C-alpha positions as CSV (number, residue, x, y, z in Angstrom):
1,M,90.4,100.7,92.4
2,N,86.9,99.4,92.2
3,P,85.0,100.9,89.0
4,D,81.7,100.3,90.6
5,D,82.6,102.1,94.0
6,Y,83.8,105.5,91.9
7,T,81.5,108.4,92.4
8,T,83.6,111.0,90.7
9,M,85.0,111.5,87.3
10,A,88.6,112.2,89.4
11,Q,88.4,108.6,90.6
12,V,87.7,107.4,87.1
13,R,90.6,108.9,85.5
14,A,92.9,108.3,88.6
15,G,91.7,104.7,87.9
16,V,92.4,104.5,84.0
17,D,96.0,106.9,84.8
18,E,97.1,104.0,87.1
19,L,95.8,100.9,85.0
20,D,97.8,103.0,81.6
21,R,100.8,102.9,84.0
22,Q,100.5,99.0,84.6
23,I,99.9,98.2,81.0
24,V,103.0,100.2,80.0
25,A,104.8,98.0,82.2
26,L,103.3,94.9,81.3
27,L,104.3,96.3,77.5
28,A,108.0,96.6,78.5
29,R,107.7,93.3,79.8
30,R,106.5,91.9,76.3
31,F,109.5,93.9,74.5
32,A,111.8,92.2,76.5
33,H,110.5,89.4,74.9
34,M,110.8,90.5,71.8
35,R,114.3,91.6,72.3
36,A,115.0,87.4,73.6
37,A,113.4,86.6,70.4
38,A,115.7,88.5,68.6
39,R,118.7,87.1,70.3
40,I,117.6,84.0,69.9
41,K,116.5,83.7,66.1
42,P,119.4,82.5,63.7
43,E,118.1,84.2,60.7
44,R,116.5,87.9,60.5
45,S,113.4,86.3,58.1
46,H,112.5,84.4,60.8
47,V,111.3,87.1,63.0
48,R,108.1,87.6,61.1
49,D,105.4,84.7,61.5
50,E,102.4,85.2,60.1
51,P,100.7,81.6,61.3
52,R,102.2,82.9,65.0
53,K,100.7,86.5,64.7
54,A,97.1,85.1,63.8
55,Q,97.6,82.8,66.8
56,V,98.4,85.5,69.3
57,I,95.5,87.7,67.9
58,A,93.2,84.7,67.9
59,N,94.2,84.5,71.5
60,A,93.8,88.0,72.7
61,R,90.1,88.0,70.8
62,A,89.2,84.5,72.8
63,E,90.1,86.2,76.1
64,A,88.6,89.5,75.6
65,E,85.3,87.6,74.4
66,R,86.0,85.4,77.5
67,L,85.8,88.5,79.9
68,G,82.8,90.2,77.8
69,I,84.6,93.1,75.9
70,P,84.6,93.6,72.2
71,G,86.7,91.2,70.7
72,D,87.2,92.8,67.0
73,V,88.4,96.2,69.1
74,I,91.0,93.8,71.0
75,A,92.0,91.9,68.1
76,A,92.8,95.5,66.1
77,L,94.6,96.6,68.9
78,W,96.9,93.2,69.0
79,D,97.6,93.3,65.5
80,D,98.9,96.9,66.0
81,L,100.6,95.5,68.9
82,V,102.0,92.8,66.9
83,E,103.0,94.5,63.9
84,A,104.8,97.2,66.6
85,S,106.7,94.3,68.6
86,I,107.7,92.8,64.7
87,A,109.2,95.9,64.1
88,Y,110.9,96.3,67.0
89,E,112.1,92.5,67.0
90,M,113.5,93.4,63.6
91,A,115.6,96.5,64.9
92,E,116.9,94.8,67.9
93,F,118.1,91.8,65.7
94,D,120.0,94.4,63.5
95,R,121.6,95.8,66.2
96,I,122.6,92.4,68.2
97,K,123.4,90.6,64.9
98,A,125.5,93.8,63.6
C-alpha cells in the first residue's frame, strides 16, 4: 500500500478502503478507553474536562503539522471526535453506574 506506486484509481480506492478499516479499528480501541474512563471516574461531572479536550486537540494538530497535513482540518475532526467520545463516555457512565 504505497500511494506513490499506484497507477489506477482502483488502487487508490482499495488503499483508502483499507485505511478506513484500520481507522475504524483504532477508533474502536479509543472508545474502549472511553468505557474504561466511564468506569473509573467517580462522578458524571468528571466526564467533560475542557482543559484535557483542548490538550488532545492541540496534540492532534501538532502531530498533523509534523506530518505535513493541514492542522486546522485535523483539529476540526478531533473536535468532533472528542465531542463524540464525551457523549459516548457519558452514556457509558450512566449505563455502568445505573
